[in-house]
DOTOR-227567 format. One record per residue (C-alpha): residue number from 1; x, y, z. Coordinates in nm, 3 decimals, always signed. Example, Ala and Ser with C-alpha at 12.3 -4.5 7.8 and 13.67 -1.06 7.14 Angstrom:
<vexvos>
VEXVO lumdo    east   north      up
VEXVO     1  +1.230  -0.450  +0.780
VEXVO     2  +1.367  -0.106  +0.714
</vexvos>
This chain:
<vexvos>
VEXVO lumdo    east   north      up
VEXVO     1  +2.769  -1.009  -1.798
VEXVO     2  +2.477  -1.185  -1.961
VEXVO     3  +2.235  -1.087  -2.236
VEXVO     4  +2.127  -0.719  -2.233
VEXVO     5  +1.763  -0.826  -2.239
VEXVO     6  +1.809  -0.986  -1.898
VEXVO     7  +1.776  -0.782  -1.581
VEXVO     8  +1.871  -0.859  -1.220
VEXVO     9  +1.615  -0.746  -0.968
VEXVO    10  +1.699  -0.659  -0.605
VEXVO    11  +1.534  -0.984  -0.497
VEXVO    12  +1.749  -1.184  -0.737
VEXVO    13  +2.070  -1.012  -0.625
VEXVO    14  +2.000  -1.048  -0.253
VEXVO    15  +1.898  -1.412  -0.290
VEXVO    16  +2.175  -1.522  -0.527
VEXVO    17  +2.411  -1.663  -0.265
VEXVO    18  +2.122  -1.808  -0.066
VEXVO    19  +1.979  -1.999  -0.361
VEXVO    20  +2.296  -2.094  -0.550
VEXVO    21  +2.353  -2.419  -0.364
VEXVO    22  +1.987  -2.482  -0.275
VEXVO    23  +1.838  -2.466  -0.626
VEXVO    24  +2.120  -2.632  -0.824
VEXVO    25  +2.169  -2.956  -0.638
VEXVO    26  +2.370  -3.237  -0.792
VEXVO    27  +2.175  -3.551  -0.891
VEXVO    28  +2.291  -3.754  -0.589
VEXVO    29  +2.226  -3.487  -0.326
VEXVO    30  +1.912  -3.493  -0.117
VEXVO    31  +1.649  -3.259  -0.257
VEXVO    32  +1.394  -3.061  -0.059
VEXVO    33  +1.052  -3.224  -0.050
VEXVO    34  +0.777  -3.005  -0.195
VEXVO    35  +0.410  -3.100  -0.208
VEXVO    36  +0.221  -2.965  -0.511
VEXVO    37  -0.160  -2.945  -0.524
VEXVO    38  -0.322  -2.854  -0.856
VEXVO    39  -0.667  -2.857  -1.008
VEXVO    40  -0.935  -2.642  -1.170
VEXVO    41  -1.101  -2.338  -1.017
VEXVO    42  -1.350  -2.415  -0.736
VEXVO    43  -1.219  -2.771  -0.695
VEXVO    44  -1.112  -2.734  -0.331
VEXVO    45  -0.734  -2.697  -0.367
VEXVO    46  -0.702  -2.431  -0.098
VEXVO    47  -0.902  -2.626  +0.160
VEXVO    48  -0.702  -2.943  +0.093
VEXVO    49  -0.374  -2.753  +0.120
VEXVO    50  -0.477  -2.616  +0.460
VEXVO    51  -0.579  -2.959  +0.592
VEXVO    52  -0.255  -3.120  +0.475
VEXVO    53  -0.052  -2.831  +0.617
VEXVO    54  -0.217  -2.880  +0.956
VEXVO    55  -0.158  -3.254  +0.947
VEXVO    56  +0.202  -3.249  +0.819
VEXVO    57  +0.339  -2.923  +0.967
VEXVO    58  +0.338  -2.730  +0.642
VEXVO    59  +0.294  -2.381  +0.502
VEXVO    60  +0.121  -2.292  +0.176
VEXVO    61  +0.264  -2.109  -0.123
VEXVO    62  -0.017  -1.976  -0.340
VEXVO    63  +0.040  -2.025  -0.714
VEXVO    64  -0.227  -1.799  -0.860
VEXVO    65  -0.139  -1.532  -1.116
VEXVO    66  -0.406  -1.291  -0.986
VEXVO    67  -0.408  -1.358  -0.613
VEXVO    68  -0.059  -1.210  -0.597
VEXVO    69  -0.229  -0.870  -0.634
VEXVO    70  -0.348  -0.680  -0.330
VEXVO    71  -0.714  -0.581  -0.332
VEXVO    72  -0.819  -0.852  -0.577
VEXVO    73  -0.980  -1.057  -0.302
VEXVO    74  -1.343  -1.145  -0.370
VEXVO    75  -1.305  -1.150  -0.748
VEXVO    76  -1.021  -1.404  -0.739
VEXVO    77  -1.175  -1.612  -0.463
VEXVO    78  -0.872  -1.548  -0.243
VEXVO    79  -0.862  -1.758  +0.075
VEXVO    80  -0.975  -1.570  +0.386
VEXVO    81  -0.802  -1.555  +0.724
VEXVO    82  -1.072  -1.774  +0.870
VEXVO    83  -1.029  -2.035  +0.595
VEXVO    84  -0.652  -2.042  +0.653
VEXVO    85  -0.714  -2.188  +1.002
VEXVO    86  -0.387  -2.045  +1.131
VEXVO    87  -0.174  -2.182  +0.847
VEXVO    88  +0.072  -1.930  +0.708
VEXVO    89  +0.027  -1.850  +0.337
VEXVO    90  +0.289  -1.702  +0.104
VEXVO    91  +0.266  -1.514  -0.229
VEXVO    92  -0.068  -1.349  -0.155
VEXVO    93  -0.100  -0.968  -0.184
VEXVO    94  +0.261  -0.916  -0.290
VEXVO    95  +0.207  -0.678  -0.583
VEXVO    96  +0.009  -0.370  -0.681
VEXVO    97  -0.263  -0.467  -0.934
VEXVO    98  -0.169  -0.170  -1.153
VEXVO    99  +0.168  -0.334  -1.215
VEXVO   100  +0.248  -0.655  -1.400
VEXVO   101  +0.368  -0.948  -1.186
VEXVO   102  +0.548  -1.198  -1.411
VEXVO   103  +0.615  -1.569  -1.392
VEXVO   104  +0.981  -1.482  -1.332
VEXVO   105  +0.878  -1.267  -1.034
VEXVO   106  +0.681  -1.561  -0.901
VEXVO   107  +0.972  -1.803  -0.938
VEXVO   108  +1.210  -1.571  -0.752
VEXVO   109  +0.973  -1.516  -0.461
VEXVO   110  +0.851  -1.876  -0.443
VEXVO   111  +1.206  -2.015  -0.434
VEXVO   112  +1.280  -1.789  -0.139
VEXVO   113  +0.956  -1.898  +0.030
VEXVO   114  +1.045  -2.266  -0.015
VEXVO   115  +1.387  -2.206  +0.136
VEXVO   116  +1.241  -2.009  +0.427
VEXVO   117  +0.974  -2.270  +0.503
VEXVO   118  +1.214  -2.564  +0.484
VEXVO   119  +1.477  -2.390  +0.700
VEXVO   120  +1.216  -2.364  +0.975
VEXVO   121  +1.156  -2.740  +0.955
VEXVO   122  +0.820  -2.716  +0.778
VEXVO   123  +0.684  -2.869  +0.458
VEXVO   124  +0.642  -2.633  +0.158
VEXVO   125  +0.303  -2.689  -0.006
VEXVO   126  +0.238  -2.524  -0.343
VEXVO   127  -0.132  -2.488  -0.421
VEXVO   128  -0.290  -2.309  -0.713
VEXVO   129  -0.440  -2.314  -1.056
VEXVO   130  -0.178  -2.125  -1.258
VEXVO   131  +0.001  -2.418  -1.412
VEXVO   132  +0.259  -2.210  -1.596
VEXVO   133  +0.379  -2.055  -1.269
VEXVO   134  +0.419  -2.392  -1.099
VEXVO   135  +0.595  -2.552  -1.397
VEXVO   136  +0.832  -2.254  -1.412
VEXVO   137  +0.907  -2.283  -1.041
VEXVO   138  +0.989  -2.655  -1.044
VEXVO   139  +1.188  -2.639  -1.367
VEXVO   140  +0.947  -2.799  -1.612
VEXVO   141  +0.950  -2.472  -1.807
VEXVO   142  +1.238  -2.225  -1.834
VEXVO   143  +1.142  -1.859  -1.778
VEXVO   144  +1.423  -1.615  -1.867
VEXVO   145  +1.393  -1.264  -1.729
VEXVO   146  +1.370  -1.085  -2.064
VEXVO   147  +1.268  -0.719  -2.055
VEXVO   148  +0.930  -0.658  -2.229
VEXVO   149  +0.958  -0.520  -2.583
VEXVO   150  +0.653  -0.295  -2.606
VEXVO   151  +0.691  -0.220  -2.978
VEXVO   152  +0.715  -0.590  -3.062
VEXVO   153  +0.419  -0.669  -2.839
VEXVO   154  +0.209  -0.404  -3.013
VEXVO   155  +0.284  -0.560  -3.351
VEXVO   156  +0.218  -0.914  -3.234
VEXVO   157  -0.103  -0.813  -3.059
VEXVO   158  -0.257  -0.741  -3.401
VEXVO   159  -0.220  -1.106  -3.500
VEXVO   160  -0.459  -1.388  -3.409
VEXVO   161  -0.359  -1.670  -3.176
VEXVO   162  -0.344  -1.906  -3.476
VEXVO   163  -0.105  -1.671  -3.660
VEXVO   164  +0.113  -1.632  -3.351
VEXVO   165  +0.126  -2.009  -3.300
VEXVO   166  +0.226  -2.063  -3.665
VEXVO   167  +0.501  -1.804  -3.623
VEXVO   168  +0.630  -1.970  -3.306
VEXVO   169  +0.630  -2.313  -3.474
VEXVO   170  +0.854  -2.168  -3.743
VEXVO   171  +1.091  -1.981  -3.510
VEXVO   172  +1.101  -2.215  -3.206
VEXVO   173  +0.945  -2.558  -3.279
VEXVO   174  +1.043  -2.702  -2.941
VEXVO   175  +0.859  -2.431  -2.744
VEXVO   176  +0.562  -2.459  -2.981
VEXVO   177  +0.521  -2.824  -2.884
VEXVO   178  +0.475  -2.736  -2.515
VEXVO   179  +0.274  -2.413  -2.531
VEXVO   180  -0.103  -2.367  -2.523
VEXVO   181  -0.182  -2.276  -2.887
VEXVO   182  -0.481  -2.056  -2.795
VEXVO   183  -0.309  -1.862  -2.515
VEXVO   184  -0.234  -1.537  -2.700
VEXVO   185  -0.052  -1.360  -2.416
VEXVO   186  +0.179  -1.657  -2.362
VEXVO   187  +0.245  -1.692  -2.735
VEXVO   188  +0.346  -1.326  -2.754
VEXVO   189  +0.581  -1.370  -2.458
VEXVO   190  +0.740  -1.678  -2.617
VEXVO   191  +0.799  -1.486  -2.943
VEXVO   192  +0.938  -1.194  -2.743
VEXVO   193  +1.193  -1.428  -2.583
VEXVO   194  +1.282  -1.571  -2.924
VEXVO   195  +1.345  -1.218  -3.052
VEXVO   196  +1.576  -1.145  -2.756
VEXVO   197  +1.759  -1.476  -2.715
VEXVO   198  +1.711  -1.666  -3.042
VEXVO   199  +1.499  -1.934  -2.876
VEXVO   200  +1.323  -2.017  -2.550
VEXVO   201  +1.564  -2.189  -2.308
VEXVO   202  +1.510  -2.561  -2.251
VEXVO   203  +1.366  -2.675  -1.917
VEXVO   204  +1.584  -2.820  -1.644
VEXVO   205  +1.699  -3.179  -1.699
VEXVO   206  +1.714  -3.250  -1.325
VEXVO   207  +1.412  -3.185  -1.103
VEXVO   208  +1.481  -2.905  -0.854
VEXVO   209  +1.281  -3.068  -0.576
VEXVO   210  +1.155  -3.404  -0.456
VEXVO   211  +0.791  -3.346  -0.544
VEXVO   212  +0.463  -3.522  -0.485
VEXVO   213  +0.200  -3.400  -0.730
VEXVO   214  -0.165  -3.417  -0.622
VEXVO   215  -0.452  -3.324  -0.852
VEXVO   216  -0.805  -3.246  -0.734
VEXVO   217  -1.078  -3.296  -0.995
VEXVO   218  -1.444  -3.325  -0.892
VEXVO   219  -1.688  -3.483  -1.141
VEXVO   220  -1.788  -3.235  -1.413
VEXVO   221  -2.145  -3.176  -1.292
VEXVO   222  -2.028  -3.129  -0.934
VEXVO   223  -1.757  -2.886  -1.045
VEXVO   224  -2.006  -2.681  -1.250
VEXVO   225  -2.237  -2.661  -0.949
VEXVO   226  -1.947  -2.546  -0.728
VEXVO   227  -1.853  -2.279  -0.982
VEXVO   228  -2.211  -2.149  -0.987
VEXVO   229  -2.244  -2.146  -0.606
VEXVO   230  -1.906  -1.980  -0.567
VEXVO   231  -2.009  -1.701  -0.803
VEXVO   232  -2.329  -1.639  -0.609
VEXVO   233  -2.134  -1.630  -0.282
VEXVO   234  -1.883  -1.380  -0.418
VEXVO   235  -2.158  -1.156  -0.548
VEXVO   236  -2.321  -1.156  -0.202
VEXVO   237  -1.986  -1.072  -0.043
VEXVO   238  -1.964  -0.760  -0.257
VEXVO   239  -1.761  -0.840  -0.570
VEXVO   240  -1.910  -0.547  -0.762
VEXVO   241  -1.837  -0.308  -0.474
VEXVO   242  -1.479  -0.438  -0.458
VEXVO   243  -1.421  -0.359  -0.826
VEXVO   244  -1.577  -0.014  -0.792
VEXVO   245  -1.335  +0.054  -0.506
VEXVO   246  -1.040  -0.072  -0.710
VEXVO   247  -1.132  +0.154  -1.001
VEXVO   248  -1.174  +0.454  -0.770
VEXVO   249  -0.824  +0.388  -0.631
VEXVO   250  -0.666  +0.393  -0.976
VEXVO   251  -0.715  +0.050  -1.137
VEXVO   252  -0.819  +0.128  -1.495
VEXVO   253  -1.083  -0.059  -1.690
VEXVO   254  -0.814  -0.138  -1.947
VEXVO   255  -0.603  -0.304  -1.678
VEXVO   256  -0.908  -0.499  -1.559
VEXVO   257  -0.946  -0.634  -1.914
VEXVO   258  -0.589  -0.767  -1.893
VEXVO   259  -0.658  -0.928  -1.553
VEXVO   260  -0.930  -1.127  -1.727
VEXVO   261  -1.221  -1.347  -1.624
VEXVO   262  -1.432  -1.176  -1.355
VEXVO   263  -1.253  -0.843  -1.384
VEXVO   264  -1.298  -0.824  -1.760
VEXVO   265  -1.671  -0.883  -1.726
VEXVO   266  -1.707  -0.649  -1.428
VEXVO   267  -1.525  -0.372  -1.615
VEXVO   268  -1.770  -0.405  -1.901
VEXVO   269  -2.063  -0.409  -1.659
VEXVO   270  -1.950  -0.093  -1.477
VEXVO   271  -1.914  +0.081  -1.814
VEXVO   272  -2.275  -0.024  -1.887
VEXVO   273  -2.171  -0.235  -2.185
VEXVO   274  -2.351  -0.543  -2.051
VEXVO   275  -2.645  -0.605  -1.818
VEXVO   276  -2.629  -0.771  -1.476
VEXVO   277  -2.773  -1.089  -1.625
VEXVO   278  -2.510  -1.087  -1.898
VEXVO   279  -2.243  -1.024  -1.634
VEXVO   280  -2.341  -1.334  -1.436
VEXVO   281  -2.363  -1.548  -1.748
VEXVO   282  -2.026  -1.425  -1.877
VEXVO   283  -1.844  -1.493  -1.549
VEXVO   284  -1.993  -1.838  -1.503
VEXVO   285  -1.929  -1.940  -1.863
VEXVO   286  -1.576  -1.800  -1.846
VEXVO   287  -1.504  -1.987  -1.522
VEXVO   288  -1.626  -2.316  -1.670
VEXVO   289  -1.410  -2.271  -1.979
VEXVO   290  -1.113  -2.177  -1.762
VEXVO   291  -1.159  -2.492  -1.553
VEXVO   292  -1.154  -2.703  -1.870
VEXVO   293  -0.834  -2.534  -1.987
VEXVO   294  -0.672  -2.588  -1.647
VEXVO   295  -0.754  -2.959  -1.656
VEXVO   296  -0.629  -2.992  -2.014
VEXVO   297  -0.303  -2.826  -1.913
VEXVO   298  -0.243  -3.053  -1.615
VEXVO   299  -0.344  -3.373  -1.791
VEXVO   300  -0.015  -3.349  -1.981
VEXVO   301  +0.177  -3.405  -1.656
VEXVO   302  +0.188  -3.778  -1.593
VEXVO   303  +0.337  -3.731  -1.245
VEXVO   304  +0.009  -3.597  -1.106
VEXVO   305  -0.198  -3.839  -0.900
VEXVO   306  -0.565  -3.743  -0.932
VEXVO   307  -0.826  -3.757  -0.655
VEXVO   308  -1.176  -3.643  -0.579
VEXVO   309  -1.205  -3.391  -0.291
VEXVO   310  -1.368  -3.651  -0.062
VEXVO   311  -1.070  -3.888  -0.078
VEXVO   312  -0.882  -3.720  +0.208
VEXVO   313  -0.783  -4.046  +0.387
VEXVO   314  -0.619  -4.183  +0.072
VEXVO   315  -0.447  -3.852  +0.006
VEXVO   316  -0.313  -3.833  +0.362
VEXVO   317  -0.181  -4.186  +0.343
VEXVO   318  +0.000  -4.113  +0.018
VEXVO   319  +0.158  -3.796  +0.157
VEXVO   320  +0.272  -3.974  +0.474
VEXVO   321  +0.431  -4.254  +0.273
VEXVO   322  +0.611  -4.000  +0.051
VEXVO   323  +0.739  -3.800  +0.348
VEXVO   324  +0.878  -4.114  +0.510
VEXVO   325  +1.059  -4.216  +0.194
VEXVO   326  +1.434  -4.156  +0.212
</vexvos>
């Protein structure tokens, strides 16, 4: 029957038979090839994913914790129809922004997308900057579907990230070694799982897929320039108007704070807590810090092969060699 803190969603129930054999392959069985493209914000992941999908008959699965929400388009830098160049994208606009879309939700839907893409003879390409989602999907991190404990969360929220990390080290040392010690929301979730199950489950010992990991990392100065130009472009496209529309349709300022980065700053701006100049500075600074955290997260994965965006010929050659490998 399972632990009472675990719930089975309709997606999980309907996909159980479909995924049972596919996602629990024995060591000697042939695993599905999955291409993974990671990197910091504004690095060019989406464009690279589209080019490789066109060249190698693939479809893209977006791994972005905010682009799953409908209406959060300009603020998240969501790829446009024109930029997709006819390549089908999955896991975009699949949830209402007023609701919480979890890593477990992502894993369920992404596994189905991988199966669907591969069954049609195409290459699944995962591209995105939310490292936790990707690691959960491929089995590097275990994500049990534990129901949120709102009372526990309220108590833990009063503690600092340092206090939460110290508590996790005491209660679940193994998870503490792999978590980001300054990521308060993730620390709270890890402690919530400990409270429900005794400890966070260990990651899979056998890789779910035959993966090629590609990392895109422009030089620091170039990346900072791209972040600045991207912000200016999004402002011209109407990022402030987008957020006004979202608020008018029911997205609260409190929820925007939870969504973070641009939406946190824009919520404060629309409430006249900061000026337009402070808004721009806050978003750009936040994006730069986020890019650094993304890179720090991925640098722990030794399987990632890093490239600059201009190294497309080398990247294509590597992918072709991997695809031809038996």
